[in-house]
VOFI-823413 format. One line per 2 residues: their letters; for each residue y, x, z of N, C-alpha, C. Coordinates in pm, 1 decimal, padded with zeros to 6 digits, always signed. Each point is the difference from the previous one (the first is absolute). Example, Ala and Ser with C-alpha at 12.3 -4.5 7.8 and 13.67 -1.06 7.14 Angstrom:
! VOFI-823413
as> -00569.0,+01319.0,+00780.0,+00119.0,-00089.0,+00000.0,+00120.0,+00090.0,+00000.0 ~ +00105.0,-00035.0,-00072.0,+00119.0,+00082.0,+00006.0,+00109.0,-00077.0,+00073.0
***
This chain:
! VOFI-823413
mt> +13350.6,+11384.2,+09295.5,-00173.6,+00064.0,+00042.9,+00095.8,+00103.0,+00190.1 ~ -00044.7,-00028.3,+00067.6,+00056.6,+00096.3,+00163.7,-00071.6,+00143.9,-00032.2
ye> +00127.2,+00136.6,-00006.8,-00060.2,+00086.7,-00023.9,-00001.7,+00108.7,+00176.7 ~ -00137.2,+00045.6,+00039.0,+00004.0,+00039.7,+00130.5,+00069.1,+00166.8,-00076.2
vs> +00133.8,+00020.1,+00133.2,+00040.1,+00142.7,-00072.6,+00047.5,+00055.8,+00124.9 ~ -00030.0,+00167.9,+00017.7,+00070.1,+00049.9,+00116.7,+00145.6,-00031.3,-00040.9
re> +00060.6,+00124.8,+00153.2,+00129.7,-00067.7,+00016.1,+00111.8,+00099.8,-00093.6 ~ -00055.0,+00102.6,-00031.0,+00078.0,+00048.1,-00105.5,+00010.1,-00049.8,-00125.5
vm> -00123.7,-00075.1,-00048.3,+00059.5,-00066.6,-00178.3,+00068.2,-00087.0,+00061.5 ~ -00044.1,-00085.3,+00118.9,+00115.9,-00118.9,+00025.4,+00148.3,+00033.6,-00020.5
ne> +00001.7,+00107.9,+00077.0,+00138.1,+00027.1,-00050.3,+00056.4,+00055.7,-00070.1 ~ -00078.7,+00067.4,-00091.5,+00007.3,+00025.0,-00133.7,+00040.5,-00142.7,-00060.5
vi> -00108.1,-00098.1,-00012.3,+00034.6,-00122.4,-00047.5,+00145.1,-00085.3,-00003.6 ~ +00021.2,-00007.2,+00126.1,+00170.5,-00038.1,+00069.2,+00129.6,+00099.7,-00092.0
ke> -00051.5,+00098.8,+00012.3,+00186.1,+00067.0,-00012.6,-00049.6,-00015.3,-00151.1 ~ -00149.9,-00012.3,-00119.8,+00054.7,-00033.0,-00097.9,+00008.6,-00131.6,-00060.7
fi> +00004.7,-00081.4,+00117.6,+00067.0,-00162.7,-00025.9,+00117.7,+00025.9,+00031.6 ~ +00027.1,+00079.2,+00111.4,+00124.9,-00014.0,-00024.4,+00132.5,+00070.1,-00061.9
kt> -00053.9,+00107.3,-00040.8,+00034.2,+00027.8,-00163.5,-00018.7,-00099.2,-00148.8 ~ -00061.8,-00059.1,+00033.9,-00062.4,-00139.6,-00099.1,+00114.4,-00133.4,+00019.0
ak> +00056.1,-00036.7,+00123.0,+00042.1,-00122.0,+00023.3,+00186.8,+00122.3,+00028.8 ~ +00044.1,+00111.7,-00003.1,+00105.3,+00044.0,-00037.2,+00053.9,-00066.7,-00148.7
kl> -00098.9,+00100.8,-00060.6,-00048.6,+00073.8,-00144.6,+00106.9,-00179.4,-00097.4 ~ -00139.6,-00133.0,+00045.4,+00043.7,-00138.1,-00024.5,+00103.5,-00059.4,+00052.6
kg> +00060.9,+00053.7,+00082.3,+00121.2,-00080.4,+00111.3,-00052.5,-00153.5,+00053.5 ~ -00141.8,+00075.1,+00062.7,-00037.6,-00113.3,+00066.3,-00065.0,+00022.2,+00202.5
dl> -00071.7,-00033.5,+00011.5,-00058.4,-00008.5,+00160.1,-00132.1,+00059.7,+00029.7 ~ +00007.5,+00077.6,+00125.3,-00203.3,-00028.9,-00025.4,+00030.2,-00050.6,+00114.8
vv> -00110.3,-00082.3,+00039.3,-00037.2,-00132.8,+00115.9,-00121.6,+00063.7,+00036.8 ~ -00032.9,+00071.7,+00118.6,-00168.0,-00027.4,+00036.7,-00042.7,-00041.7,+00092.0
ft> -00107.9,-00093.7,-00005.9,-00051.5,-00039.2,+00149.9,-00117.5,+00023.4,+00021.5 ~ +00034.4,+00017.8,+00185.4,-00138.9,+00112.0,+00029.0,-00074.2,-00139.6,+00072.2
sr> -00108.1,+00026.3,+00009.7,-00094.2,-00111.1,+00061.3,-00007.3,+00015.1,+00168.7 ~ +00039.1,+00149.9,+00076.1,+00013.3,-00008.3,+00088.5,+00106.5,-00074.7,+00048.2
le> +00111.8,-00004.5,-00072.2,+00162.5,-00057.8,+00073.2,-00037.9,-00170.8,-00045.9 ~ -00034.1,+00001.9,-00111.2,-00008.9,-00137.9,-00067.1,+00137.8,-00045.2,-00059.0
de> +00074.1,+00115.5,-00027.7,+00154.6,-00004.9,-00045.3,+00012.1,+00040.0,-00126.0 ~ +00106.6,-00012.3,-00075.4,+00059.8,+00093.5,-00111.9,+00078.4,+00076.6,+00042.4
yv> +00023.0,+00112.6,-00011.2,+00112.9,+00049.4,+00007.0,+00078.2,+00100.4,-00183.4 ~ +00120.3,-00021.8,+00025.3,+00037.8,+00094.4,-00161.7,+00051.4,+00120.4,+00037.6
ir> -00035.6,+00136.8,-00100.3,-00038.5,+00112.2,+00103.5,+00078.3,+00085.9,-00152.2 ~ +00105.4,+00022.8,-00009.9,+00118.5,+00106.6,-00039.8,-00068.4,+00116.5,+00019.9
di> +00004.7,+00094.6,+00130.6,-00097.0,+00105.2,-00042.4,-00118.0,+00058.7,+00054.3 ~ -00078.5,+00066.7,+00015.6,-00099.5,+00060.2,+00086.3,-00041.6,-00007.3,+00128.3
kd> +00130.5,-00006.8,+00060.8,+00067.0,+00014.4,+00167.4,-00022.5,-00174.6,+00017.4 ~ +00042.1,-00084.9,-00046.7,-00046.2,-00120.6,-00017.8,-00132.4,-00050.1,+00037.0
fe> -00073.6,+00087.6,-00130.6,-00147.4,-00046.4,+00016.3,-00089.4,+00019.1,+00130.3 ~ +00065.9,+00157.1,+00014.1,-00059.8,+00082.8,+00119.4,+00041.2,-00066.3,+00159.9
kl> +00074.1,-00085.5,-00025.9,+00057.2,-00071.4,+00131.1,-00101.0,-00073.3,+00035.8 ~ -00087.2,-00078.6,-00123.5,-00102.0,-00046.4,+00038.6,-00090.5,-00017.4,+00104.6
ki> -00010.8,+00107.7,-00061.7,-00135.0,+00067.4,+00153.4,-00096.4,-00058.6,-00094.7 ~ -00068.7,+00027.7,-00131.3,-00129.9,-00079.8,-00038.0,-00091.7,+00108.8,+00028.4
kn> -00133.5,-00103.2,+00038.0,-00108.7,+00048.3,+00085.3,-00137.4,+00005.7,-00098.4 ~ -00101.6,+00088.8,+00066.2,-00115.9,-00017.9,-00072.3,-00053.9,-00135.1,+00006.1
gd> -00025.5,-00089.5,-00105.0,-00034.6,-00096.5,-00072.5,+00100.2,-00097.4,-00009.2 ~ +00109.6,+00039.4,+00019.6,+00148.1,-00124.5,-00043.9,-00056.6,+00032.4,-00160.5
mv> +00026.3,-00127.1,+00012.1,+00041.5,-00058.1,-00133.5,+00120.0,-00017.3,-00079.7 ~ +00089.4,+00051.4,-00102.6,+00110.3,+00010.9,-00037.4,+00023.7,-00052.6,-00187.2
ea> +00076.6,-00104.3,+00005.7,+00000.7,-00049.0,-00113.8,+00159.5,+00052.2,-00033.6 ~ +00047.9,+00079.5,-00123.5,+00103.4,+00052.5,-00037.6,+00035.2,-00093.1,-00154.0
tv> +00117.0,-00057.5,-00001.3,+00041.0,-00072.5,-00118.4,+00156.4,+00025.3,-00024.4 ~ +00016.2,+00073.0,-00087.1,+00110.4,-00025.0,-00062.7,+00058.7,-00112.6,-00110.5
yv> +00101.4,-00040.8,+00069.5,+00053.3,-00094.9,-00047.5,+00148.6,-00025.6,-00073.6 ~ +00002.7,+00011.2,-00112.7,+00147.8,-00020.5,-00107.7,+00042.7,-00134.4,-00008.5
dd> +00128.9,-00047.1,+00024.6,+00024.1,-00112.9,+00022.7,-00035.2,-00138.7,+00011.2 ~ -00074.1,+00013.1,+00132.5,-00126.6,-00079.1,+00071.7,-00153.3,+00015.5,-00089.8
dd> +00002.1,+00047.5,-00110.1,-00129.3,+00017.4,-00051.9,-00107.4,+00099.1,+00044.2 ~ -00078.9,+00016.9,+00019.1,-00143.0,+00147.1,+00078.6,+00011.0,+00031.2,-00170.4
el> +00036.1,+00105.4,-00000.1,-00051.6,+00171.8,-00151.4,-00109.1,+00050.8,+00081.5 ~ -00041.7,-00029.9,+00109.1,-00086.4,+00128.5,+00043.7,-00031.9,-00026.2,+00124.1
fe> -00172.9,+00027.9,+00002.9,-00060.3,-00027.1,+00144.3,-00116.0,+00037.5,-00008.1 ~ -00054.8,-00009.2,+00116.5,-00087.0,+00156.0,+00019.1,-00045.2,-00022.2,+00183.1
ef> -00098.6,-00040.4,-00023.6,-00094.1,+00003.1,+00125.1,-00079.1,+00108.5,+00058.7 ~ +00045.5,+00025.4,+00165.0,-00093.3,+00131.5,+00016.8,-00060.1,-00004.8,+00213.3
rl> -00069.7,+00109.3,-00047.5,-00014.4,-00080.3,+00194.1,-00044.5,+00193.1,-00016.8 ~ +00071.0,-00014.9,+00167.0,+00002.6,+00123.8,-00004.5,-00107.9,+00098.0,+00102.4
gn> -00073.0,+00040.8,-00044.1,-00176.2,+00060.9,+00041.7,+00025.8,+00116.4,-00039.3 ~ -00165.7,+00051.8,-00069.6,-00068.6,+00143.4,+00029.8,+00067.8,+00057.1,-00138.0
gk> +00017.2,-00097.4,-00101.0,+00024.0,+00090.7,-00123.3,-00014.1,+00006.6,-00093.5 ~ -00105.5,-00136.3,-00040.6,-00138.8,+00020.4,-00058.4,+00061.1,-00045.9,-00122.3
dd> +00120.9,-00069.1,-00036.2,+00038.9,-00024.1,-00099.0,+00158.0,+00142.6,-00027.7 ~ -00008.4,+00072.2,+00027.7,+00122.9,+00078.2,-00072.2,+00053.8,+00039.9,-00102.6
qe> -00138.9,+00010.2,-00038.9,-00013.8,+00059.5,-00150.7,+00019.1,-00118.9,-00134.8 ~ -00062.5,-00050.8,+00080.8,+00039.5,-00167.6,-00082.2,+00128.4,-00035.3,-00047.5
vr> +00029.7,+00042.4,+00123.0,+00181.0,-00082.5,+00086.6,+00117.3,+00131.8,-00115.8 ~ -00056.3,+00159.5,+00034.3,+00091.2,+00055.9,-00072.7,-00039.5,-00012.4,-00199.1
dk> -00086.8,-00053.9,-00018.3,-00035.1,-00034.8,-00126.5,+00017.2,-00090.3,-00066.5 ~ +00020.3,-00154.4,+00005.7,+00067.1,-00094.4,+00002.4,+00142.7,-00069.1,+00044.2
vl> +00068.7,+00094.8,+00130.5,+00042.4,-00078.3,+00027.5,+00167.4,+00102.6,-00002.9 ~ -00067.8,+00114.5,+00068.1,+00126.6,+00075.1,+00025.7,+00029.3,+00075.4,-00207.1
dr> -00120.7,+00023.5,-00087.4,+00057.6,+00058.5,-00103.8,+00023.8,-00081.6,-00168.7 ~ -00013.3,-00150.5,+00099.8,+00042.3,-00088.9,-00146.7,+00102.4,-00017.1,+00096.7
kk> +00160.1,+00038.8,+00070.3,+00115.8,+00062.7,+00051.8,+00046.6,+00090.7,-00055.2 ~ -00066.0,+00109.8,-00060.3,+00080.9,+00111.4,-00103.4,+00003.1,-00067.4,-00097.4
***
């Protein structure tokens, strides 16, 4: 399922995925639809350099030993799914 989220929630998710990747000794890899490429994200500054725009789709995957441990798909937009993401995605990390 692709969640439509605000920039604030997308940044929260990416920060949590970064923490999870570090905890599992893995890597966070982000694919963006606009740039059509994958990027390894080590901190939020790496993600901000991608300049995600409204309507862009972002796939975030945490890899550990080449296996995907965590995957979610988001579209930057009006935030209609913000609360659902906070409840289902962010709360499961705590």
